[in-house]
N, C-alpha and C positions, 0 to 999 in steps of 0.2 A: 611440449607434446608434439610429436610428429603428425602432420596433417596429411591425409591421403589425397590422391588426385580427385577422387570422388567428392570429398569434402570441399576441396578448393573450387572445383567447378560449380558445386551447388551453392557456394557462398558468394560467387560473383554477382554484382548487380545485374538485374534483368536486362538492362540496356546492352550489356555485353553480348547477349544472345539475340539481339534484335527483337525482343519481346516488349510489349507495352506494359505487361504486368507479370510479376512473379507470384502473385497471390495463389495459394494452393500448393506451392512447391513444398517438398518434404526434405529436410536436412537430416543426416545421420546423427546418431547419438554422440554426444560429447561427454558422457558421464565418466568421471574419474574418481575412484575410491582411494582414500588414504587414512592413515591413523593419525588422530590429532596429537600433536607433540606434547600438549599439556595433560590430557586425560587418557590418551590412547583409545578413545572411543572412535568408531568408524564414522567418517564424514564423507559425503558424496558431493563432488562439485558437478553440478548439472549442466552448466553452460561453458563454452569456450572463453577463457579470459583474454583471448585476442580481440574480442568484441565486447561492447558494453551491453549487459542484460539487466533488466530491472523487473523484479517480481511484481505482478499485478494482483492476481487472485489464485487461491488454492481451491480446487474443485472437490466435491464430495465423491467424485467418480474417477479418481485416478489420474488426474492431469493438472497441470498448472497453466495459467495464462501469464505471459510476460511481454515486455517490450524489448526489442533488441535492434542494434544497428548492423547486424551481420550482412545485410544487403547493401550497405552503404548509407542508409538512412533508417530512422526508427520505423519499425513496423510491429504489429502485434503477432505473437506466436502462441501456439498450443503445444505444450511439452508433455508427451506421454510418459508417465512415471515408471512404466514397465519397460518399454522399448527404448526410451530416451529420444525418440524421433521428435523433431520440431516441425510443425506445419505452419506456414505463413498464412495469416488470417486476413491481412489488409493490404491495400495498395494505396497508401496515404501520401498526400503531398507534404504535410507538415504535422505529423502526429506528435502530440504531447505524450511522452512516455509515462508520465505520472497520472494520466487521466484514464488509462485503460482499466476497465472493471468488468468482471464476469457478471452477467445479469442473474438475478435470483433463481430463475428456472434453469440456468446453466446451458441454455440453448444458443446464447449469443453473448456478445460483448458490447459495451458502450465505450466511446472514446472521443477525444477532441482532435480534429484535423484542421488546423488553421482556424478559420472563423466558424467552422461547422461542428456541431454535436452530432455524432454518427452512431449507428448500430451496425453490427455485422452478424449474420447467422453463422454458427460454427459448422453446420453441415453444408449448406449451399454456398457459404461465403458471400452471399449477397449483402451488399452494403446499402444503407439507407440514411439519408439526411433527416435528422429529427428537427433540428433548429439551427438557425444561422444568426450570429450576432453581427451587429453593425459596428461594433467596437472591437475589443480584443478580450479573449478569455484569460482569466487568471489561471494559475497552476492547479490542476487536479479537478475532480468532479466526484460527487456523491450520488448514489442511487438508493432509492427507498427499498425496503425489504419486500414490497409487493411489486416492484419493478414499474410502477406507474409514474414515478417522478424522478427527475435528476436535478440536483442542486449544483449550480455553477456560480463562479464569480466573473463579472465583466468589469473591465476597466476602460475608462474613457480617457485616452491619451490627450485629447484636445483640452481637457479640464485638469490636466496635471495628475493628481493622485486620486481622482474621483473613482470610487468603486461601487458596484451594485451586487447584492446577493440575489440571484434569480432562481426561481423554481420553474422547471420546464416540464410540461406534460409530455410523457413519452408517446402518448396516443395522438394527441391533437397537434403537438409541435408548437404550442403556444407557451409564452413565458410571462410570469408575474414577478414583480419586484417585491422582495420581502424586506430589504433594508438597503440603505445607501449612505455613504459617508465619504468625506475627503481625507480618508486614511486607508491604508492597505487592508484588504480582506483576503483570507486564505483558508484552505483546508475545509471546505464544506462537507459536513458529515451528517447525513439524515439520521433521525432518532428512531430506533426500533420501537414499533408498536405505539408511536405517538406521531402527531403531525407537526413536527418542528425540525429545525436544522441547527446543529452546533457549528460554529465557525470561529476562526481567529480574526480579530479586528484590532489593529494597533498592537498593543502589548497585552491584550486581554482575551478572554473567551466570552463569546456572546451566543445567545439562543434566540432564534426567531421562529414564530409560528407560521404555518403554511398560509393562514389567512391574513398575515401581515399586521395583525392587531397587537401583537406583543413582540418586542425586540429589545432585549436588555442584556447588560453585562452581568456575568456571573461573579458572585463574591467569593472567589477562591482565595487560597492562602497567599500571603505576601511572598514575593520572590520572582525570579524569572521563570516563565512558563515553558515547559517542555511539551512533548507530544501528549495527546489525549485520545481516549476512545470510550465508546459507550459500553455499559454492562450489557449482557445478553438480553435482558428484559427491557432495556431502555430506561430503567429507573434512575440510574446514576452514571456519573462520568468518572473514569479513572484518569488521572493526569500526573505528570511528573512536575516537580517544582525544584528549582535550583536556588539555594539560599545565596544571599549577597556575600556571605563569608565563604571564600573558596575552600576553606578547611572543613566545612561542614558537609554532610552527606546529602546527595540528591534523594528526595523523598517521593514515594508513590502515595498519592492521596485519592480520596473518593469524595465527590460532591453530588448531592441530591438536589436537583433544581426545584422540585415541587415543594421542598421544605427549607431550602437554603442551608441544609446541614453539610458540614465539611469536616472530614476526619482523616487521620493518618491510617494508611494501610501498613506501610513498613518503610524504614530507611533502606537504601540500596547501595550497591557497590558502584556508585556514580553512573547509574543508568542514564542513557541519553535517548533511548527508544524502547518501547514496550509493546508486547502483545499479550493476549490472554487466551486460555483454553475455553472450551465451549460453555463451561459453567462458572468461569472466573474464580476457580479454586487455585489455579496455578498461573503465574505470569512468567513471561520470558523477556529478558532484557539484554541490551548490549551495553557494556560498560565503556565509558569514555576515558577510563584511566589508561594512561600510556604504559604504566607498569603492569597492568592486568587487563589486557585487551580481550576480554572474554564474552562469550554468550552464556548467560546464566539462567537457571530456573529459580523462581521465587515462590515458595509454597506459602500461601496466604495464612493458613491456620496456625502455623508455627513460626512464621516470619523468618524462614530459613532459606538461604541460597545454596544452590548446587551448581558447580561449574560444569558446563557441557563441553565447551571447546574454545579454542582461540578464534577470534575473527580477524585480527591483525589488519583491520581496515584503516586506510589513511584518514578517514573521517568516520567516526563511529555512528554518526547519524544515518549513514547509508545502509547500515546493517539491518535495521528495521525488522527484527525477527517476528515471525508469526507461527501459530500452531496450524496443523492440518485440522479440518473440521472434526475429526475423531480424536484429536489430541495425541496421536501416536508418533507424529513427526514434527520437527521444527524446521522452518525454512528461513534463510537469511541471505543477505548480500554482503560481498566484500570484494575489495580490489587487491587482496594479498598476493595473488598470483599474476597480476597484470591489470587489465581493465575490470570494472565491476562485473562480477559473475554471481550466479545463484547457487547456494549450497543447501544441503539437507543433512539432518542428523536424526536418527531414530531415538525416541524417548519412551518406548512402550514399557521398559523396565522401571521407569521413574515416575510416570504419570498414568493414572487410570484412564482407560478408554472412555470416551464420552460419546453420546449419540450425536451423529452428524445431522444437526437440525437444518 
């Protein structure tokens, strides 16, 4: 893709212009539409593959939040889905691109910048430190659906592999330890409509209550665990399991923590990442098959898959497809055209519209 002089100048690091911050600058659209080679459905590449872009959140109001290194280091951006313009939201020293999340009221974002848990207002772009760790943050962060708490992992390098799951009050800036162990913790995910946090620990899934009184390993199916996500009502967890036999299919399963029930949803075309629509009637997955590197829909009621498009990612885990809140588009990542970029495909003819809760 030929880049205009305007794009080139806008993409240079702020230091090149003698500025201390490029926060608030607007970059022109990088949208590029093409027909998928496998299905001929229209796919839109939303970001320039000359730079790395990672999808963070999809808004109910026509924009995405992402992390990108277009400025020379990772910053958070707002991408308008009509104009394609990208607005830089942060001026971070060491932003964790996997920590950026849109707050539930969609007026701001939360993110990790070095040892700091931060928020930034989308209108004023005012950044505020919520909490500062004396150790190091693990990858990612989870935010409760009421926006009152953030769940993070801290690791103490002085003690080798010692990790702590911490619950941070977004108002007070205080933190409570929910769990700690001398093994890796990852992917904190707050539970909808319940006061608990799902997280990875070692090779298992664990659940810890906000009050710290319960913290236990979930008795999910045998095999290697893949990604997991909560159902819309927080009643159950959907997760991928990879059998020890490489010739067997990767399975999507559902676990109910309150009753310890575990059951199959469907076998998949070797999904390695999953998303769901707003009522969990349809899932979207990325196949890890080298022969069939597709993004697919899985209709739960009939356990049937529909191919949407190729992803052709060098690592299918980066695809991480998600639905728009109204279930009418799917967004995913791929490095098929260069560096990791963000893509979109419309699915309104395949999936019923759902209320954007």
